N, CA, C and O atoms as a printed pandas DataFrame, in Angstrom:
     atom_number atom_name residue_name chain_id  residue_number  x_coord  y_coord  z_coord
0              1         N          UNK        A               1   93.101  133.260   99.002
1              2        CA          UNK        A               1   94.083  132.722   98.078
2              3         C          UNK        A               1   93.486  131.563   97.273
3              4         O          UNK        A               1   93.741  131.435   96.076
4              5         N          UNK        A               2   92.699  130.731   97.933
5              6        CA          UNK        A               2   92.088  129.602   97.223
6              7         C          UNK        A               2   91.162  130.072   96.106
7              8         O          UNK        A               2   91.142  129.489   95.022
8              9         N          UNK        A               3   90.404  131.118   96.373
9             10        CA          UNK        A               3   89.486  131.628   95.351
10            11         C          UNK        A               3   90.254  132.121   94.135
11            12         O          UNK        A               3   89.797  131.959   93.004
12            13         N          UNK        A               4   91.406  132.715   94.359
13            14        CA          UNK        A               4   92.223  133.212   93.262
14            15         C          UNK        A               4   92.660  132.074   92.350
15            16         O          UNK        A               4   92.630  132.211   91.127
16            17         N          UNK        A               5   93.062  130.962   92.932
17            18        CA          UNK        A               5   93.541  129.817   92.154
18            19         C          UNK        A               5   92.394  129.062   91.506
19            20         O          UNK        A               5   92.469  128.686   90.336
20            21         N          UNK        A               6   91.332  128.841   92.272
21            22        CA          UNK        A               6   90.273  127.944   91.807
22            23         C          UNK        A               6   89.057  128.651   91.239
23            24         O          UNK        A               6   88.333  128.088   90.417
24            25         N          UNK        A               7   88.828  129.891   91.677
25            26        CA          UNK        A               7   87.603  130.569   91.304
26            27         C          UNK        A               7   86.414  130.094   92.113
27            28         O          UNK        A               7   85.290  130.549   91.903
28            29         N          UNK        A               8   86.662  129.171   93.045
29            30        CA          UNK        A               8   85.586  128.630   93.887
30            31         C          UNK        A               8   85.438  129.443   95.165
31            32         O          UNK        A               8   86.404  130.004   95.682
32            33         N          UNK        A               9   84.227  129.492   95.654
33            34        CA          UNK        A               9   83.917  130.237   96.872
34            35         C          UNK        A               9   83.927  129.274   98.062
35            36         O          UNK        A               9   83.079  128.388   98.161
36            37         N          UNK        A              10   84.886  129.458   98.953
37            38        CA          UNK        A              10   85.004  128.584  100.112
38            39         C          UNK        A              10   84.412  129.199  101.376
39            40         O          UNK        A              10   84.437  128.568  102.433
40            41         N          UNK        A              11   83.883  130.413  101.290
41            42        CA          UNK        A              11   83.323  131.043  102.493
42            43         C          UNK        A              11   82.122  130.291  103.038
43            44         O          UNK        A              11   81.812  130.404  104.224
44            45         N          UNK        A              12   81.443  129.527  102.196
45            46        CA          UNK        A              12   80.273  128.794  102.653
46            47         C          UNK        A              12   80.629  127.424  103.232
47            48         O          UNK        A              12   79.767  126.733  103.775
48            49         N          UNK        A              13   81.888  127.038  103.116
49            50        CA          UNK        A              13   82.338  125.783  103.719
50            51         C          UNK        A              13   82.351  125.943  105.234
51            52         O          UNK        A              13   82.520  127.047  105.751
52            53         N          UNK        A              14   82.176  124.850  105.923
53            54        CA          UNK        A              14   82.302  124.888  107.381
54            55         C          UNK        A              14   83.745  125.223  107.713
55            56         O          UNK        A              14   84.674  124.611  107.185
56            57         N          UNK        A              15   83.925  126.199  108.591
57            58        CA          UNK        A              15   85.279  126.611  108.953
58            59         C          UNK        A              15   86.079  125.463  109.553
59            60         O          UNK        A              15   87.275  125.328  109.297
60            61         N          UNK        A              16   85.415  124.642  110.348
61            62        CA          UNK        A              16   86.118  123.524  110.978
62            63         C          UNK        A              16   86.659  122.546  109.926
63            64         O          UNK        A              16   87.749  121.998  110.087
64            65         N          UNK        A              17   85.904  122.335  108.864
65            66        CA          UNK        A              17   86.356  121.447  107.795
66            67         C          UNK        A              17   87.607  122.010  107.127
67            68         O          UNK        A              17   88.578  121.287  106.903
68            69         N          UNK        A              18   87.578  123.284  106.816
69            70        CA          UNK        A              18   88.750  123.908  106.195
70            71         C          UNK        A              18   89.943  123.894  107.146
71            72         O          UNK        A              18   91.075  123.667  106.719
72            73         N          UNK        A              19   89.696  124.135  108.422
73            74        CA          UNK        A              19   90.794  124.090  109.406
74            75         C          UNK        A              19   91.432  122.707  109.456
75            76         O          UNK        A              19   92.654  122.581  109.535
76            77         N          UNK        A              20   90.599  121.675  109.410
77            78        CA          UNK        A              20   91.142  120.311  109.421
78            79         C          UNK        A              20   91.987  120.050  108.183
79            80         O          UNK        A              20   93.053  119.441  108.271
80            81         N          UNK        A              21   91.516  120.506  107.041
81            82        CA          UNK        A              21   92.277  120.305  105.797
82            83         C          UNK        A              21   93.612  121.045  105.851
83            84         O          UNK        A              21   94.645  120.511  105.447
84            85         N          UNK        A              22   93.581  122.263  106.349
85            86        CA          UNK        A              22   94.813  123.048  106.474
86            87         C          UNK        A              22   95.754  122.386  107.475
87            88         O          UNK        A              22   96.949  122.253  107.212
88            89         N          UNK        A              23   95.220  121.972  108.618
89            90        CA          UNK        A              23   96.049  121.313  109.638
90            91         C          UNK        A              23   96.686  120.049  109.082
91            92         O          UNK        A              23   97.852  119.767  109.359
92            93         N          UNK        A              24   95.932  119.288  108.303
93            94        CA          UNK        A              24   96.457  118.061  107.702
94            95         C          UNK        A              24   97.626  118.375  106.780
95            96         O          UNK        A              24   98.654  117.700  106.828
96            97         N          UNK        A              25   97.475  119.390  105.944
97            98        CA          UNK        A              25   98.554  119.765  105.034
98            99         C          UNK        A              25   99.777  120.224  105.819
99           100         O          UNK        A              25  100.907  119.892  105.461
100          101         N          UNK        A              26   99.555  120.984  106.881
101          102        CA          UNK        A              26  100.678  121.470  107.690
102          103         C          UNK        A              26  101.430  120.310  108.330
103          104         O          UNK        A              26  102.660  120.309  108.366
104          105         N          UNK        A              27  100.704  119.335  108.828
105          106        CA          UNK        A              27  101.345  118.170  109.440
106          107         C          UNK        A              27  102.155  117.414  108.388
107          108         O          UNK        A              27  103.306  117.053  108.631
108          109         N          UNK        A              28  101.559  117.176  107.230
109          110        CA          UNK        A              28  102.260  116.451  106.167
110          111         C          UNK        A              28  103.530  117.173  105.726
111          112         O          UNK        A              28  104.528  116.538  105.385
112          113         N          UNK        A              29  103.482  118.499  105.737
113          114        CA          UNK        A              29  104.626  119.304  105.298
114          115         C          UNK        A              29  105.570  119.658  106.443
115          116         O          UNK        A              29  106.610  120.283  106.235
116          117         N          UNK        A              30  105.189  119.248  107.661
117          118        CA          UNK        A              30  105.971  119.553  108.870
118          119         C          UNK        A              30  106.148  121.059  109.069
119          120         O          UNK        A              30  107.238  121.542  109.374
120          121         N          UNK        A              31  105.055  121.774  108.889
121          122        CA          UNK        A              31  105.028  123.218  109.103
122          123         C          UNK        A              31  104.303  123.461  110.423
123          124         O          UNK        A              31  103.199  122.957  110.632
124          125         N          UNK        A              32  104.924  124.234  111.314
125          126        CA          UNK        A              32  104.410  124.381  112.673
126          127         C          UNK        A              32  103.393  125.496  112.886
127          128         O          UNK        A              32  102.525  125.378  113.751
128          129         N          UNK        A              33  103.484  126.564  112.123
129          130        CA          UNK        A              33  102.587  127.683  112.384
130          131         C          UNK        A              33  101.784  128.040  111.135
131          132         O          UNK        A              33  102.196  127.781  110.005
132          133         N          UNK        A              34  100.631  128.640  111.382
133          134        CA          UNK        A              34   99.786  129.074  110.276
134          135         C          UNK        A              34  100.497  130.148  109.450
135          136         O          UNK        A              34  100.367  130.176  108.226
136          137         N          UNK        A              35  101.242  131.024  110.108
137          138        CA          UNK        A              35  101.986  132.070  109.385
138          139         C          UNK        A              35  103.006  131.448  108.416
139          140         O          UNK        A              35  103.162  131.917  107.288
140          141         N          UNK        A              36  103.693  130.395  108.861
141          142        CA          UNK        A              36  104.641  129.697  107.982
142          143         C          UNK        A              36  103.913  129.075  106.791
143          144         O          UNK        A              36  104.397  129.121  105.660
144          145         N          UNK        A              37  102.744  128.493  107.063
145          146        CA          UNK        A              37  101.992  127.850  105.978
146          147         C          UNK        A              37  101.504  128.887  104.970
147          148         O          UNK        A              37  101.521  128.634  103.766
148          149         N          UNK        A              38  101.075  130.034  105.445
149          150        CA          UNK        A              38  100.650  131.111  104.529
150          151         C          UNK        A              38  101.815  131.523  103.636
151          152         O          UNK        A              38  101.640  131.704  102.431
152          153         N          UNK        A              39  103.004  131.671  104.222
153          154        CA          UNK        A              39  104.182  132.024  103.413
154          155         C          UNK        A              39  104.480  130.920  102.388
155          156         O          UNK        A              39  104.837  131.201  101.244
156          157         N          UNK        A              40  104.328  129.667  102.819
157          158        CA          UNK        A              40  104.548  128.539  101.916
158          159         C          UNK        A              40  103.544  128.578  100.770
159          160         O          UNK        A              40  103.911  128.361   99.615
160          161         N          UNK        A              41  102.279  128.854  101.082
161          162        CA          UNK        A              41  101.246  128.956  100.045
162          163         C          UNK        A              41  101.549  130.082   99.066
163          164         O          UNK        A              41  101.348  129.936   97.860
164          165         N          UNK        A              42  102.027  131.193   99.583
165          166        CA          UNK        A              42  102.333  132.332   98.720
166          167         C          UNK        A              42  103.489  132.016   97.767
167          168         O          UNK        A              42  103.545  132.532   96.651
168          169         N          UNK        A              43  104.398  131.174   98.218
169          170        CA          UNK        A              43  105.568  130.841   97.397
170          171         C          UNK        A              43  105.317  129.662   96.461
171          172         O          UNK        A              43  106.008  129.514   95.452
172          173         N          UNK        A              44  104.331  128.821   96.789
173          174        CA          UNK        A              44  104.127  127.573   96.046
174          175         C          UNK        A              44  102.695  127.450   95.559
175          176         O          UNK        A              44  101.819  127.017   96.307
176          177         N          UNK        A              45  102.451  127.824   94.321
177          178        CA          UNK        A              45  101.094  127.727   93.776
178          179         C          UNK        A              45  100.637  126.267   93.682
179          180         O          UNK        A              45   99.437  125.990   93.712
180          181         N          UNK        A              46  101.584  125.337   93.567
181          182        CA          UNK        A              46  101.201  123.925   93.524
182          183         C          UNK        A              46  100.574  123.489   94.851
183          184         O          UNK        A              46   99.683  122.641   94.865
184          185         N          UNK        A              47  101.028  124.057   95.947
185          186        CA          UNK        A              47  100.431  123.729   97.249
186          187         C          UNK        A              47   99.026  124.304   97.354
187          188         O          UNK        A              47   98.151  123.683   97.958
188          189         N          UNK        A              48   98.798  125.463   96.784
189          190        CA          UNK        A              48   97.439  126.018   96.764
190          191         C          UNK        A              48   96.497  125.085   96.009
191          192         O          UNK        A              48   95.368  124.854   96.442
192          193         N          UNK        A              49   96.959  124.552   94.887
193          194        CA          UNK        A              49   96.128  123.611   94.132
194          195         C          UNK        A              49   95.879  122.329   94.925
195          196         O          UNK        A              49   94.777  121.781   94.899
196          197         N          UNK        A              50   96.903  121.857   95.628
197          198        CA          UNK        A              50   96.748  120.652   96.446
198          199         C          UNK        A              50   95.747  120.895   97.569
199          200         O          UNK        A              50   94.892  120.049   97.830
200          201         N          UNK        A              51   95.848  122.040   98.232
201          202        CA          UNK        A              51   94.912  122.369   99.304
202          203         C          UNK        A              51   93.494  122.461   98.749
203          204         O          UNK        A              51   92.548  121.989   99.380
204          205         N          UNK        A              52   93.346  123.055   97.590
205          206        CA          UNK        A              52   92.025  123.150   96.964
206          207         C          UNK        A              52   91.460  121.758   96.702
207          208         O          UNK        A              52   90.298  121.492   97.006
208          209         N          UNK        A              53   92.267  120.883   96.147
209          210        CA          UNK        A              53   91.806  119.522   95.865
210          211         C          UNK        A              53   91.405  118.803   97.140
211          212         O          UNK        A              53   90.404  118.087   97.167
212          213         N          UNK        A              54   92.182  118.991   98.192
213          214        CA          UNK        A              54   91.863  118.340   99.464
214          215         C          UNK        A              54   90.588  118.915  100.079
215          216         O          UNK        A              54   89.810  118.188  100.697
216          217         N          UNK        A              55   90.380  120.201   99.911
217          218        CA          UNK        A              55   89.166  120.813  100.450
218          219         C          UNK        A              55   87.934  120.317   99.703
219          220         O          UNK        A              55   86.840  120.262  100.265
220          221         N          UNK        A              56   88.114  119.959   98.445
221          222        CA          UNK        A              56   86.987  119.516   97.623
222          223         C          UNK        A              56   86.757  118.004   97.659
223          224         O          UNK        A              56   85.758  117.516   97.130
224          225         N          UNK        A              57   87.663  117.275   98.270
225          226        CA          UNK        A              57   87.522  115.817   98.322
226          227         C          UNK        A              57   86.211  115.457   98.997
227          228         O          UNK        A              57   85.830  116.042  100.011
228          229         N          UNK        A              58   85.537  114.493   98.422
229          230        CA          UNK        A              58   84.305  113.990   99.014
230          231         C          UNK        A              58   84.594  113.501  100.425
231          232         O          UNK        A              58   85.600  112.833  100.667
232          233         N          UNK        A              59   83.721  113.832  101.338
233          234        CA          UNK        A              59   83.903  113.464  102.738
234          235         C          UNK        A              59   84.009  111.949  102.894
235          236         O          UNK        A              59   84.705  111.475  103.791
236          237         N          UNK        A              60   83.349  111.198  102.059
237          238        CA          UNK        A              60   83.344  109.744  102.210
238          239         C          UNK        A              60   84.513  109.063  101.511
239          240         O          UNK        A              60   84.668  107.847  101.626
240          241         N          UNK        A              61   85.331  109.809  100.797
241          242        CA          UNK        A              61   86.416  109.202  100.043
242          243         C          UNK        A              61   87.313  108.335  100.927
243          244         O          UNK        A              61   87.619  107.198  100.570
244          245         N          UNK        A              62   87.738  108.863  102.078
245          246        CA          UNK        A              62   88.685  108.103  102.883
246          247         C          UNK        A              62   88.076  106.844  103.478
247          248         O          UNK        A              62   88.809  105.916  103.820
248          249         N          UNK        A              63   86.744  106.787  103.612
249          250        CA          UNK        A              63   86.105  105.565  104.111
250          251         C          UNK        A              63   86.284  104.413  103.130
251          252         O          UNK        A              63   86.267  103.247  103.523
252          253         N          UNK        A              64   86.456  104.744  101.852
253          254        CA          UNK        A              64   86.565  103.728  100.800
254          255         C          UNK        A              64   88.006  103.468  100.394
255          256         O          UNK        A              64   88.245  102.745   99.426
256          257         N          UNK        A              65   88.964  104.030  101.097
257          258        CA          UNK        A              65   90.366  103.918  100.717
258          259         C          UNK        A              65   91.092  102.932  101.638
259          260         O          UNK        A              65   91.494  103.310  102.738
260          261         N          UNK        A              66   91.267  101.671  101.207
261          262        CA          UNK        A              66   91.903  100.674  102.067
262          263         C          UNK        A              66   93.340  101.043  102.442
263          264         O          UNK        A              66   93.792  100.716  103.539
264          265         N          UNK        A              67   94.061  101.718  101.546
265          266        CA          UNK        A              67   95.434  102.117  101.854
266          267         C          UNK        A              67   95.472  103.086  103.037
267          268         O          UNK        A              67   96.365  103.008  103.880
268          269         N          UNK        A              68   94.498  103.998  103.094
269          270        CA          UNK        A              68   94.418  104.939  104.208
270          271         C          UNK        A              68   94.281  104.179  105.524
271          272         O          UNK        A              68   95.015  104.440  106.477
272          273         N          UNK        A              69   93.341  103.240  105.574
273          274        CA          UNK        A              69   93.080  102.502  106.818
274          275         C          UNK        A              69   94.265  101.642  107.212
275          276         O          UNK        A              69   94.563  101.505  108.399
276          277         N          UNK        A              70   94.941  101.062  106.237
277          278        CA          UNK        A              70   96.114  100.258  106.536
278          279         C          UNK        A              70   97.228  101.136  107.113
279          280         O          UNK        A              70   97.860  100.783  108.108
280          281         N          UNK        A              71   97.455  102.277  106.477
281          282        CA          UNK        A              71   98.483  103.205  106.972
282          283         C          UNK        A              71   98.127  103.709  108.362
283          284         O          UNK        A              71   98.998  103.813  109.225
284          285         N          UNK        A              72   96.872  104.018  108.584
285          286        CA          UNK        A              72   96.443  104.507  109.890
286          287         C          UNK        A              72   96.643  103.448  110.961
287          288         O          UNK        A              72   97.091  103.748  112.068
288          289         N          UNK        A              73   96.311  102.224  110.630
289          290        CA          UNK        A              73   96.443  101.124  111.588
290          291         C          UNK        A              73   97.896  100.954  112.033
291          292         O          UNK        A              73   98.166  100.628  113.189
292          293         N          UNK        A              74   98.823  101.176  111.107
293          294        CA          UNK        A              74  100.233  100.948  111.419
294          295         C          UNK        A              74  100.967  102.187  111.915
295          296         O          UNK        A              74  102.100  102.081  112.383
296          297         N          UNK        A              75  100.348  103.354  111.823
297          298        CA          UNK        A              75  101.071  104.565  112.202
298          299         C          UNK        A              75  100.410  105.363  113.318
299          300         O          UNK        A              75  100.993  106.333  113.802
300          301         N          UNK        A              76   99.231  104.987  113.728
301          302        CA          UNK        A              76   98.531  105.750  114.756
302          303         C          UNK        A              76   99.254  105.626  116.091
303          304         O          UNK        A              76   99.460  104.515  116.578
304          305         N          UNK        A              77   99.645  106.763  116.696
305          306        CA          UNK        A              77  100.392  106.712  117.957
306          307         C          UNK        A              77   99.530  106.379  119.177
307          308         O          UNK        A              77  100.066  106.005  120.220
308          309         N          UNK        A              78   98.227  106.507  119.067
309          310        CA          UNK        A              78   97.346  106.196  120.194
310          311         C          UNK        A              78   96.005  105.731  119.647
311          312         O          UNK        A              78   95.665  106.024  118.501
312          313         N          UNK        A              79   95.257  105.022  120.443
313          314        CA          UNK        A              79   93.942  104.577  119.960
314          315         C          UNK        A              79   93.079  105.758  119.539
315          316         O          UNK        A              79   93.031  106.780  120.224
316          317         N          UNK        A              80   92.408  105.612  118.423
317          318        CA          UNK        A              80   91.615  106.720  117.883
318          319         C          UNK        A              80   90.333  106.968  118.667
319          320         O          UNK        A              80   89.801  108.078  118.635
320          321         N          UNK        A              81   89.835  105.976  119.357
321          322        CA          UNK        A              81   88.576  106.166  120.065
322          323         C          UNK        A              81   88.751  106.893  121.392
323          324         O          UNK        A              81   87.776  107.378  121.965
324          325         N          UNK        A              82   89.960  106.971  121.876
325          326        CA          UNK        A              82   90.219  107.686  123.112
326          327         C          UNK        A              82   90.272  109.188  122.799
327          328         O          UNK        A              82   91.024  109.603  121.917
328          329         N          UNK        A              83   89.485  110.007  123.510
329          330        CA          UNK        A              83   89.514  111.452  123.224
330          331         C          UNK        A              83   90.899  112.034  123.489
331          332         O          UNK        A              83   91.564  111.633  124.443
332          333         N          UNK        A              84   91.337  112.969  122.662
333          334        CA          UNK        A              84   92.645  113.581  122.887
334          335         C          UNK        A              84   92.654  114.393  124.173
335          336         O          UNK        A              84   91.633  114.940  124.590
336          337         N          UNK        A              85   93.808  114.458  124.781
337          338        CA          UNK        A              85   93.993  115.281  125.980
338          339         C          UNK        A              85   95.030  116.331  125.645
339          340         O          UNK        A              85   95.649  116.283  124.582
340          341         N          UNK        A              86   95.219  117.265  126.535
341          342        CA          UNK        A              86   96.239  118.291  126.306
342          343         C          UNK        A              86   97.606  117.657  126.088
343          344         O          UNK        A              86   98.396  118.147  125.281
344          345         N          UNK        A              87   97.891  116.571  126.800
345          346        CA          UNK        A              87   99.197  115.931  126.683
346          347         C          UNK        A              87   99.348  115.155  125.378
347          348         O          UNK        A              87  100.465  115.015  124.880
348          349         N          UNK        A              88   98.251  114.646  124.811
349          350        CA          UNK        A              88   98.373  113.819  123.606
350          351         C          UNK        A              88   98.128  114.582  122.318
351          352         O          UNK        A              88   98.509  114.100  121.251
352          353         N          UNK        A              89   97.510  115.750  122.373
353          354        CA          UNK        A              89   97.253  116.527  121.154
354          355         C          UNK        A              89   98.477  117.365  120.810
355          356         O          UNK        A              89   99.046  118.016  121.686
356          357         N          UNK        A              90   98.889  117.356  119.544
357          358        CA          UNK        A              90   99.990  118.235  119.139
358          359         C          UNK        A              90   99.580  119.701  119.314
359          360         O          UNK        A              90   98.394  120.020  119.232
360          361         N          UNK        A              91  100.536  120.588  119.551
361          362        CA          UNK        A              91  100.213  122.004  119.775
362          363         C          UNK        A              91   99.367  122.621  118.666
363          364         O          UNK        A              91   98.450  123.391  118.951
364          365         N          UNK        A              92   99.657  122.299  117.417
365          366        CA          UNK        A              92   98.904  122.873  116.299
366          367         C          UNK        A              92   97.434  122.480  116.384
367          368         O          UNK        A              92   96.553  123.319  116.195
368          369         N          UNK        A              93   97.173  121.236  116.661
369          370        CA          UNK        A              93   95.786  120.766  116.744
370          371         C          UNK        A              93   95.069  121.474  117.877
371          372         O          UNK        A              93   93.907  121.851  117.732
372          373         N          UNK        A              94   95.748  121.662  119.010
373          374        CA          UNK        A              94   95.125  122.363  120.142
374          375         C          UNK        A              94   94.778  123.800  119.734
375          376         O          UNK        A              94   93.693  124.292  120.044
376          377         N          UNK        A              95   95.705  124.468  119.039
377          378        CA          UNK        A              95   95.446  125.860  118.632
378          379         C          UNK        A              95   94.267  125.934  117.684
379          380         O          UNK        A              95   93.397  126.789  117.849
380          381         N          UNK        A              96   94.220  125.054  116.694
381          382        CA          UNK        A              96   93.131  125.093  115.720
382          383         C          UNK        A              96   91.804  124.732  116.362
383          384         O          UNK        A              96   90.772  125.294  115.995
384          385         N          UNK        A              97   91.806  123.810  117.309
385          386        CA          UNK        A              97   90.573  123.359  117.937
386          387         C          UNK        A              97   89.960  124.451  118.804
387          388         O          UNK        A              97   88.741  124.496  118.970
388          389         N          UNK        A              98   90.788  125.333  119.359
389          390        CA          UNK        A              98   90.284  126.326  120.301
390          391         C          UNK        A              98   90.041  127.690  119.678
391          392         O          UNK        A              98   89.918  128.680  120.399
392          393         N          UNK        A              99   89.972  127.762  118.396
393          394        CA          UNK        A              99   89.694  129.059  117.747
394          395         C          UNK        A              99   88.227  129.256  117.570
395          396         O          UNK        A              99   87.801  130.285  117.044
């Protein structure tokens, strides 16, 4: 679907990177399953463009974004340096991590 909108080839991207971008969008949109997100993408071309932009964002962009770090500092439910456990990882993250 991304290639249709952008004309860009994402098959050479690391799958884990794309999974993280998709998972991030799903969390922001409060969508629980990949099937629901696919239906959402099919219905909303603007979301396809947003996902494309997020997939293309420079990896270092968020390191330079003070608003991101401020928001993270105030909204993080657990310390980031502690590895996630089955009890602390949301179900979606566990599913994506184990594929």
